[in-house]
Each structure stands twice: as structure tokens, then as C-alpha cells.
C-alpha positions as CSV (number, residue, x, y, z in Angstrom):
1,M,5.7,-40.1,12.9
2,E,4.8,-42.3,10.0
3,T,4.9,-46.1,10.3
4,L,7.2,-48.1,8.0
5,P,4.4,-49.2,5.6
6,E,3.3,-45.5,5.3
7,L,6.9,-44.4,4.6
8,A,7.2,-47.1,2.0
9,A,4.0,-45.9,0.3
10,M,5.2,-42.3,0.4
11,E,8.4,-43.3,-1.2
12,Q,6.4,-44.4,-4.2
13,C,5.0,-40.9,-4.7
14,P,6.6,-38.5,-7.1
15,D,8.3,-35.4,-5.7
16,E,5.5,-33.1,-6.9
17,V,2.9,-35.0,-4.9
18,L,5.1,-34.9,-1.7
19,L,5.7,-31.2,-2.2
20,K,2.0,-30.5,-2.3
21,V,1.6,-32.6,0.9
22,C,4.3,-30.6,2.6
23,R,2.6,-27.4,1.8
24,L,-0.4,-28.5,3.8
25,L,1.6,-29.3,6.9
26,D,2.3,-26.9,9.8
27,F,5.9,-26.1,10.7
28,K,6.3,-28.7,13.4
29,S,4.8,-31.5,11.3
30,L,6.9,-30.5,8.3
31,A,10.0,-30.6,10.5
32,S,9.1,-34.1,11.7
33,F,8.5,-35.2,8.1
34,R,11.9,-33.9,7.0
35,L,13.6,-36.1,9.7
36,T,12.3,-39.4,8.2
37,T,14.5,-39.8,5.1
38,K,17.1,-37.8,3.1
39,R,14.7,-37.5,0.2
40,H,11.9,-36.1,2.4
41,A,14.4,-33.6,4.0
42,S,15.2,-32.2,0.6
43,I,11.5,-32.0,-0.6
44,G,10.4,-30.6,2.7
45,A,13.0,-27.9,2.5
46,E,11.4,-26.6,-0.7
47,A,8.1,-26.1,1.1
48,L,9.8,-24.1,3.8
49,V,10.4,-21.1,1.7
50,S,7.6,-19.8,-0.5
51,K,8.0,-16.0,0.3
52,V,11.2,-14.0,0.6
53,R,11.3,-10.6,2.3
54,F,14.4,-8.4,2.2
55,H,15.2,-4.7,2.7
56,C,17.7,-2.1,1.8
57,S,20.9,-3.2,3.6
58,Q,24.0,-5.1,2.5
59,D,23.3,-8.0,4.9
60,S,19.7,-8.4,3.7
61,L,20.7,-8.4,0.0
62,Q,23.4,-11.0,0.7
63,R,20.9,-13.2,2.4
64,L,18.6,-12.9,-0.6
65,N,21.4,-13.9,-2.9
66,A,22.2,-16.9,-0.6
67,L,18.6,-18.1,-0.9
68,A,18.5,-17.5,-4.6
69,T,21.7,-19.6,-5.2
70,H,20.6,-22.4,-2.8
71,E,19.6,-25.4,-5.0
72,V,16.7,-26.4,-2.7
73,F,15.3,-23.3,-1.0
74,R,15.0,-21.3,-4.3
75,K,12.8,-23.9,-6.0
76,N,9.5,-23.0,-4.3
77,V,9.7,-19.2,-3.9
78,E,6.6,-17.6,-5.3
79,T,6.7,-14.2,-3.7
80,V,9.5,-11.6,-3.3
81,V,8.9,-8.6,-1.0
82,F,11.3,-5.7,-1.1
83,E,11.0,-3.5,2.0
84,A,12.7,-0.6,0.2
85,N,12.3,2.0,2.9
86,I,15.2,4.5,3.1
87,L,16.0,6.5,6.2
88,A,15.5,10.2,6.0
89,N,18.5,12.4,6.4
90,I,18.4,14.2,9.8
91,G,21.0,16.8,9.0
92,C,22.1,17.9,12.5
93,I,22.0,16.7,16.0
94,H,19.7,19.7,17.0
95,S,16.9,18.4,14.8
96,Y,17.5,14.9,16.1
97,S,17.5,16.1,19.8
98,A,14.2,18.0,19.2
99,H,12.5,14.7,18.6
100,Y,13.1,13.7,22.2
101,E,11.3,16.8,23.4
102,L,8.0,15.3,22.2
103,E,5.5,14.0,24.7
104,H,6.0,10.3,24.0
105,H,9.6,10.6,25.2
106,R,8.6,12.4,28.4
107,D,9.4,9.4,30.7
108,E,12.9,9.2,29.2
109,R,13.8,12.8,29.9
110,P,15.0,14.0,33.3
111,Q,12.3,16.1,34.9
112,P,13.2,19.5,36.4
113,P,13.1,19.5,40.2
114,P,10.5,21.6,42.0
115,R,11.2,25.2,43.0
116,D,11.8,24.2,46.6
117,A,14.3,21.5,45.7
118,T,17.4,21.1,47.7
119,D,20.9,21.8,46.2
120,R,21.5,18.0,46.1
121,E,18.3,17.4,44.1
122,K,19.4,20.2,41.7
123,R,22.9,18.7,41.2
124,L,21.3,15.3,40.6
125,F,19.1,16.7,37.9
126,E,22.0,18.5,36.2
127,R,24.0,15.2,36.2
128,N,21.1,13.2,34.8
129,L,20.4,15.9,32.1
130,A,24.1,15.8,31.0
131,K,24.0,12.0,30.9
132,F,20.7,12.1,28.9
133,Q,22.2,14.6,26.4
134,K,25.3,12.4,26.0
135,E,23.1,9.4,25.3
136,I,21.3,11.4,22.5
137,E,24.7,12.2,21.0
138,N,25.6,8.5,20.9
139,K,22.2,7.6,19.4
140,Y,22.7,10.2,16.7
141,D,26.2,8.8,15.9
142,R,24.6,5.3,15.6
143,Y,21.9,6.7,13.4
144,R,24.3,8.5,11.1
145,Q,26.3,5.3,10.7
146,V,23.3,3.3,9.6
147,L,22.2,6.1,7.3
148,N,25.7,6.4,5.7
149,D,25.9,2.6,5.2
150,Q,22.5,2.6,3.4
151,Q,23.4,5.6,1.2
152,N,26.7,3.9,0.2
153,L,24.7,0.8,-0.8
154,I,22.2,2.9,-2.9
155,K,25.0,4.8,-4.7
156,G,27.1,1.7,-5.2
157,T,26.8,-1.4,-7.4
158,T,25.1,-3.7,-4.9
159,Y,21.7,-3.7,-6.6
160,S,23.2,-4.8,-9.9
161,E,25.5,-7.3,-8.3
162,L,23.0,-8.9,-5.8
163,L,19.4,-7.9,-6.4
164,G,19.1,-8.3,-10.2
165,P,20.9,-11.7,-10.4
166,S,19.0,-13.1,-7.5
167,I,15.5,-12.4,-8.9
168,R,16.2,-14.4,-12.0
169,R,17.0,-17.5,-9.9
170,F,13.5,-18.2,-8.6
171,P,11.9,-20.5,-11.1
172,R,8.4,-20.2,-9.7
173,L,8.3,-16.5,-8.9
174,T,4.9,-15.1,-9.7
175,K,4.5,-12.1,-7.4
176,I,6.7,-9.0,-6.6
177,E,6.0,-6.4,-3.9
178,L,7.9,-3.1,-3.5
179,N,7.0,-1.3,-0.3
180,T,8.4,2.1,0.6
181,V,5.7,3.3,3.0
182,G,4.7,2.4,6.5
183,R,6.7,2.7,9.7
184,C,4.3,0.8,12.0
185,K,6.0,-2.2,13.5
186,H,3.0,-4.3,12.3
187,V,3.8,-3.4,8.7
188,L,7.6,-3.8,8.7
189,S,9.3,-7.1,9.3
190,E,11.0,-8.0,12.5
191,R,14.4,-8.2,10.8
192,F,13.9,-4.8,9.3
193,L,13.2,-3.3,12.7
194,E,16.3,-5.1,14.1
195,T,18.5,-3.8,11.3
196,F,17.4,-0.2,11.6
197,A,16.9,-0.1,15.3
198,V,18.6,3.2,15.9
199,D,17.1,3.7,19.3
200,C,14.1,5.5,18.0
201,A,12.5,5.1,14.6
202,M,13.5,8.2,12.6
203,P,11.3,9.4,9.6
204,I,11.3,7.3,6.5
205,E,12.5,9.2,3.4
206,A,9.4,10.3,1.4
207,D,11.2,11.1,-1.8
208,T,10.4,8.4,-4.4
209,K,13.3,9.0,-6.7
210,H,15.0,5.8,-5.6
211,T,12.0,3.7,-6.5
212,K,12.8,3.9,-10.2
213,E,16.1,2.1,-9.7
214,Q,14.7,-0.4,-7.2
215,L,11.8,-1.4,-9.5
216,K,14.1,-1.6,-12.5
217,H,16.2,-4.3,-10.8
218,L,13.1,-6.2,-9.7
219,L,11.3,-6.2,-13.1
220,F,14.3,-6.1,-15.4
221,P,17.1,-8.1,-14.0
222,H,20.1,-8.2,-16.4
223,N,18.1,-5.6,-18.4
224,R,15.6,-8.2,-19.5
225,P,11.9,-8.1,-18.5
226,L,10.5,-10.7,-16.2
227,T,7.5,-12.2,-18.1
228,N,6.4,-14.9,-15.7
229,L,4.9,-12.5,-13.1
230,H,1.2,-12.7,-12.2
231,E,1.0,-10.1,-9.5
232,L,2.7,-6.7,-9.0
233,A,2.2,-4.5,-5.9
234,V,4.1,-1.2,-5.5
235,H,3.6,1.2,-2.5
236,V,4.7,3.8,-3.5
237,M,6.6,4.7,-6.7
238,S,7.7,7.6,-8.8
239,P,5.4,8.4,-11.8
240,K,8.6,9.1,-13.7
241,F,9.1,5.3,-14.1
242,F,6.4,5.6,-16.7
243,G,7.9,8.8,-18.2
244,G,10.6,7.2,-20.4
245,Y,12.8,5.8,-17.6
246,M,12.5,2.3,-19.2
247,P,11.7,1.5,-22.9
248,R,8.1,1.1,-23.7
249,D,8.4,-2.4,-25.1
250,M,10.2,-3.7,-22.0
251,I,7.6,-2.3,-19.6
252,C,4.8,-3.8,-21.7
253,A,6.6,-7.2,-21.8
254,A,7.0,-7.1,-18.0
255,F,3.3,-6.4,-17.6
256,S,2.0,-8.8,-20.2
257,N,1.1,-11.7,-18.0
258,L,0.0,-9.7,-14.9
259,K,-3.4,-10.6,-13.4
260,V,-3.2,-8.3,-10.4
261,I,-1.7,-4.8,-10.5
262,E,-1.6,-2.4,-7.5
263,L,0.3,0.8,-8.0
264,G,0.6,3.8,-5.6
265,L,2.1,6.9,-7.2
266,R,3.9,9.7,-5.4
267,L,5.8,12.6,-6.8
268,E,9.5,13.0,-6.3
269,R,10.7,15.7,-3.9
270,D,11.6,18.2,-6.6
271,E,8.1,18.1,-8.0
272,V,6.4,18.2,-4.6
273,I,8.0,21.7,-4.1
274,A,6.1,22.9,-7.2
275,W,2.7,22.0,-5.7
276,G,1.7,25.6,-4.9
277,D,2.5,26.9,-8.4
278,M,1.4,24.0,-10.6
279,P,-1.8,22.0,-10.9
280,A,-1.7,18.3,-10.2
281,E,-2.1,17.3,-13.8
282,S,1.1,19.3,-14.7
283,C,3.1,17.6,-11.9
284,Y,2.0,14.2,-13.3
285,G,2.7,15.2,-16.9
286,D,4.9,12.1,-17.4
287,L,1.7,10.0,-17.5
288,R,0.5,11.7,-20.6
289,K,3.3,10.0,-22.5
290,G,1.1,6.9,-22.4
291,L,3.6,4.3,-21.0
292,L,1.4,3.4,-18.1
293,R,-1.7,3.2,-20.3
294,D,0.2,0.9,-22.8
295,A,1.6,-1.2,-20.0
296,L,-1.9,-1.8,-18.6
297,C,-3.2,-2.6,-22.1
298,A,-0.5,-5.3,-22.4
299,A,-1.9,-7.1,-19.4
300,K,-4.7,-8.8,-21.4
301,G,-5.6,-11.2,-18.5
302,L,-5.9,-8.5,-15.9
303,E,-8.3,-9.4,-13.1
304,K,-7.7,-6.7,-10.4
305,L,-6.4,-3.2,-10.9
306,T,-5.6,-0.5,-8.3
307,I,-4.2,2.9,-9.3
308,N,-3.9,5.4,-6.4
309,F,-2.2,8.8,-6.1
310,E,-0.6,9.4,-2.7
311,D,0.0,13.2,-3.1
312,Y,-3.3,14.9,-3.7
313,G,-6.8,13.9,-3.0
314,Y,-8.1,17.2,-1.5
315,H,-5.8,19.1,-3.9
316,G,-7.5,18.1,-7.1
317,P,-7.2,15.4,-9.8
318,C,-3.8,14.2,-10.9
319,A,-4.7,12.9,-14.4
320,D,-7.5,12.3,-16.8
321,L,-9.2,8.8,-16.7
322,K,-8.3,8.2,-20.4
323,T,-4.7,9.2,-19.8
324,V,-4.4,6.2,-17.3
325,L,-6.8,3.6,-18.8
326,G,-7.3,4.7,-22.4
327,D,-10.1,2.8,-24.2
328,N,-8.9,-0.5,-23.0
329,S,-11.1,-3.5,-22.1
330,W,-10.1,-6.4,-19.9
331,P,-12.5,-9.4,-20.2
332,K,-11.5,-10.8,-16.8
333,L,-11.3,-7.6,-14.8
334,H,-13.6,-7.9,-11.8
335,Y,-12.0,-5.4,-9.4
336,L,-11.2,-1.8,-10.1
337,D,-9.9,0.8,-7.6
338,L,-9.1,4.4,-8.8
339,D,-8.7,7.8,-7.2
340,C,-7.6,11.4,-7.9
341,L,-8.7,11.4,-11.5
342,S,-10.9,13.6,-13.7
343,T,-13.3,12.5,-16.3
344,T,-16.8,13.0,-17.6
345,S,-19.9,10.9,-16.6
346,D,-20.1,9.5,-20.1
347,N,-16.5,8.5,-20.2
348,L,-16.7,6.9,-16.8
349,L,-19.8,4.8,-17.7
350,A,-18.3,3.9,-21.1
351,M,-15.1,2.7,-19.4
352,L,-17.0,0.6,-16.9
353,K,-19.3,-0.9,-19.5
354,R,-16.2,-2.0,-21.5
355,Q,-15.3,-4.4,-18.6
356,P,-17.8,-7.3,-18.9
357,S,-16.8,-9.0,-15.6
358,I,-16.6,-5.9,-13.3
359,H,-18.4,-6.4,-10.0
360,T,-16.3,-4.3,-7.5
361,F,-15.6,-0.6,-8.2
362,K,-13.9,1.6,-5.7
363,V,-13.5,5.3,-6.4
364,G,-12.2,8.3,-4.5
365,F,-11.6,12.0,-5.1
366,V,-12.8,11.8,-8.7
367,T,-14.0,15.0,-10.4
368,L,-16.6,14.9,-13.2
369,E,-15.9,17.8,-15.6
370,Q,-19.2,17.1,-17.4
371,G,-22.3,15.5,-16.0
372,S,-23.2,14.9,-12.4
373,W,-22.5,12.2,-9.8
374,I,-26.2,11.8,-9.3
375,E,-26.8,10.9,-12.9
376,A,-23.5,8.8,-13.1
377,T,-24.4,6.7,-10.1
378,R,-28.0,6.4,-11.3
379,R,-26.7,5.0,-14.6
380,M,-24.4,2.7,-12.7
381,R,-27.4,1.2,-11.0
382,K,-29.4,0.8,-14.2
383,E,-26.7,-0.2,-16.7
384,L,-24.2,-2.2,-14.6
385,N,-24.4,-5.1,-12.3
386,L,-22.0,-4.1,-9.5
387,A,-21.9,-6.3,-6.4
388,Y,-19.9,-3.6,-4.4
389,F,-19.4,0.1,-4.9
390,S,-17.2,2.2,-2.6
391,A,-16.8,5.9,-2.8
392,Q,-14.2,7.6,-0.5
393,G,-13.0,11.1,0.1
394,I,-14.9,13.7,-1.9
395,L,-16.8,13.2,-5.2
396,E,-17.0,16.4,-7.1
397,D,-18.9,17.7,-10.2
398,S,-19.7,21.1,-11.6
399,E,-22.6,21.5,-9.3
400,Q,-21.7,20.0,-6.0
401,M,-19.0,18.4,-3.7
402,Y,-20.1,15.3,-1.8
403,P,-18.0,14.4,1.3
404,M,-18.4,10.6,1.5
405,H,-17.7,10.5,5.2
406,F,-20.7,12.6,6.1
407,I,-23.4,10.5,7.9
408,D,-27.2,10.4,7.9
409,S,-28.1,12.9,10.6
410,E,-31.6,11.6,11.1
411,A,-30.5,8.0,11.6
412,Y,-27.7,9.1,14.0
413,V,-30.0,11.3,16.1
414,D,-32.8,8.7,16.3
415,S,-30.7,5.6,17.0
416,F,-27.0,6.5,16.9
417,V,-26.7,4.5,13.6
418,E,-23.6,5.5,11.6
419,M,-24.7,5.4,7.9
420,T,-22.2,7.3,5.8
421,M,-22.9,8.8,2.4
422,S,-20.6,6.2,1.0
423,D,-22.6,3.4,2.6
424,S,-25.8,4.8,1.2
425,L,-24.4,5.0,-2.3
426,D,-23.2,1.4,-2.1
427,V,-26.7,0.3,-1.3
428,Y,-28.2,2.5,-4.0
429,V,-25.8,1.5,-6.8
430,T,-25.7,-2.3,-6.1
431,S,-29.5,-2.7,-5.4
432,R,-32.0,-2.7,-8.2
433,Y,-35.0,-2.5,-5.8
434,G,-37.3,0.3,-6.8
435,S,-35.7,1.0,-10.2
436,N,-38.2,1.1,-13.0
437,E,-35.9,1.1,-16.0
438,D,-37.7,-1.7,-17.7
439,D,-41.1,0.0,-18.0
440,G,-40.1,3.6,-17.4
441,D,-43.0,3.9,-14.9
442,G,-43.2,4.1,-11.2
443,D,-43.1,6.4,-8.2
444,D,-40.1,8.7,-8.0
445,D,-39.9,8.2,-4.3
446,E,-38.9,4.6,-4.8
447,D,-35.8,5.8,-6.7
448,L,-34.8,8.6,-4.4
449,H,-31.1,9.2,-4.7
450,P,-28.9,9.4,-1.6
451,L,-27.0,12.4,-3.0
452,E,-30.2,14.3,-3.2
453,H,-30.8,14.0,0.5
454,D,-30.0,17.1,2.5
455,D,-29.8,15.4,5.9
456,F,-26.2,14.2,5.8
457,G,-23.9,16.0,8.3
458,D,-20.4,16.2,9.6
459,P,-19.8,13.3,12.1
460,E,-17.6,15.4,14.3
461,E,-20.3,18.1,14.6
462,L,-22.9,15.4,15.3
463,R,-20.7,13.8,17.9
464,N,-20.3,17.2,19.7
465,D,-24.0,17.8,19.6
466,Y,-25.3,14.4,20.5
467,G,-22.4,12.4,21.9
468,P,-20.2,9.6,20.5
469,F,-21.4,6.9,18.2
470,S,-21.2,4.2,20.8
471,D,-19.5,3.3,24.1
472,E,-16.8,1.6,22.1
473,D,-16.0,4.8,20.1
474,S,-15.9,6.7,23.4
475,E,-13.3,4.3,24.7
476,L,-11.3,4.6,21.5
477,I,-11.2,8.3,21.8
478,N,-9.9,8.1,25.4
479,D,-7.3,5.5,24.5
480,S,-6.1,7.3,21.3
481,D,-2.8,8.2,23.0
482,D,-1.9,4.6,23.7
483,S,-0.5,3.7,20.3
484,D,1.6,0.8,19.2
485,M,3.0,2.9,16.4
486,D,6.7,3.5,16.3
487,C,8.0,6.9,17.3
488,S,7.5,9.5,14.5
489,G,10.1,12.1,14.3
């Protein structure tokens, strides 16, 4: 506790200085500080709440509104996280009951008695089984009640009455997150798990059609774009949001001051059904309207950009690189993460060379329609100055498919070293050792390209032939059944 002279000195400090001091304190120290004077209590309260997390329930949205209308707590909120997960609709009790037949519920189910069981043991099993089935019926009723309450909220006016007005009331808000994936208890908040604790975590709805409305109320409260945001992270959203759902000028205004953009796109359920009959680019046809490209162009100060597609990967590219990024250049962009796109080697290099500050480039499941990955990565090494290059999934061109998870067979057999094709490419692209672009002279062996090696192999096959990578990996394999994940229906 401060002495009287120290308190007197602190009283001379302006509120802004004291607030910065409070942000450096741990929770207990901040609580003690707030007990000293009424002024300190008010200032310390501002530092208590810098991040607000809420989810799709009436109570949670009401708590958000209460924080947003509190004259002290709302002042220092910088981040708003919407856990927008929606419960899937388990249509009948038979489907619900089938979940409890899975192995991870084995200890909960009454086990049949042995063949030589006595009549008393058989009657006991029948009573326990009837009791267990009744418990499942009660659990299903509780689950349906939670589901119905959530559906009523979505179809009602709660978003417009509570969500939109609340967002506008945070004067220092700079970051918004919308999360609709993840059912691991380490991903979801404790309050979310308490609210939707329906005895066993049922599947989260995979349809992204609701994300359009959710994101609309986050970015355009009262139908006016938020222009003070610096970071936007959405996991995952419907691509139809950029297909004319909101006016082009409003989307560009909301993106205009963003420095960090992270978008995960997933098709709505109706489009997913068409996978077998339509190519990926047709399913993502809304992106060809150019709203996403124009929105990214409006973010002149962009520093980090991530565009991922959650549907495809092994099924082919979802869009052309120019459809998503156009010919834009961002002077401050230093981090770029893209996947599931098609392009040419010339267009890929031209796009990267337009970004003068780029030093981290992540790519996955990208198909080169012209040119080769060997030549593209060789040019990256010579013409760019990347500090980190990560390739995931499969890189494909007209000549070859390169599985990035394959490992160097020789290194594995000799010393059980796990050197993936992705690791080798990173070293190759980011290291200029052995390149002779300045004088055009030198030994070709010094510039031997990893993708030209023929000694990369499937890690599973190597494990079967030569054993696990290490003792730790062997233990992980044995312990793989002991998971902290929530039950998956």
C-alpha cells in the first residue's frame, strides 16, 4: 500500500498517466490501488476491462450491453470477441442417443452382464439400462431447450437491439474477432461452456449463413461502418458477405483503417452440397464481383493479411490470385498468408515484388497454371528478401505435385531427423548462400533445388519401415486416445 506522500504525489498525476500505470499492475495490485481513493477506484476500473468476450445467447448479449453502457468499464475496451458458435440441430432423439454409443462414453453406459450372470444381475442391468435411457431423454430435452432459445434469438431482433448499439459505445475499440469454429474447451471461454453445457458438447453448426448477419452488426452498427478498427479476425465466414450482401462503399469504409486482416472463408450449406458437380471456383463465384479485392485495396496501411479457405485444399483452388488481391500494393505489408488459390508463376512473383516490406510469406494448396514451383521458388530466392517462407499442404503445377509434409528419407534413415519438404524450401528460399545471380557463374550443385530431390518420402511409410521419429513421438501415439477435447457428436 502506498504511503501518504506517494498518494499525494500520485494525486498530482493526470488520469491518463494513472491509467497507464494501472495497465502495468497485476490484478491483486490493481485491486489494492483502487481501494486507496475514490478517484483511483474509478481510474482503476477502466483498466480492468480491455477485452470483452460474448456469445450467442440472450444473457451474454445483455451483459455486453451492460458493459457498453457503463460509464467507466466501457472506456478502455480495445477488443471485442464474438464467440458466435451456433448449436447444430440434432433432429431426433435416436441420433442424439447414438452419440452415447461411442467409445468415449463407454464408462457411462451400463455394461451387459456375462452369459453366466444370475437372474438378479440381469434384472439389475435392465434397471440400470432403463435409468440410463431416461437420463438420455432428459439430456435431449435440455439440449432442445438451449437450441430453441438460441434459434429464437437469431430469428428475433436481439442483434439489432443489443449487439449493434453496444459496439458503438466503446470509444477505444480497435479490434474485432468473430469466431464460429472450435469446440475444444481451450478455445471456447469458460462462460460459453457453462451456458451451453448440455451434458455433452453437441456438434457446432457448420453452416456459415448466419455469419453474414453477425458480421454486419459488428462492422456496421446502426447501418454505419466502424472506421476506427485496426484489426479484424473472422474464423469462419460466408463468402457471400462479399457478394453484394453489403454495399461496396460501406465495406471499403469499414476496412479503410485496418492494419491486420485475417479471414477464413467457408461455403454455406446449400453450396457445399454442390461440391461434387461444380468446381471450387464456381462455388466461390461471389468473389469475382470484386468486393473483397476492393475492401483489401481500401486498407492502405495493411501490415498483416491472411486469407484462408476452409472447404477445399485437396479439392482444388477456390479462386484466382488476382480475383482476391488484384494488382494492389501495400507499402507496410510484411506478413502474407494465402491458400487454395490458382495463379501463374509470373503473377505470383509480380504480386510479391509489389510489396516492398514483405518478409513472411505463407502459402498452401496453391496451383500454378503456368510455370513451375521450382522456378517460382528459385526466383523468390533471387529476387526477394524473405525472412520466412512456409509452404503447407500440396503445391501443384502442370508438371508435378509436391506434398509439403514429405520428409527427407536419407536424413530420417541415417539419424531419425525429421526434415520436411516445407522445411527444406524455407531454408532454400530464405538463404542466399550458394546463389550466383550476381555473376551468373558457379557450380550448379551449390544451388540444388529441394523440389528436384527424389529422396523425400511419406512419413507414415518411413515410420512403419524404420520406427517412430523419437521416443516422444512414440509416447504421443500411445497416448492419442487420452484427449482433452470435448465430446464430438
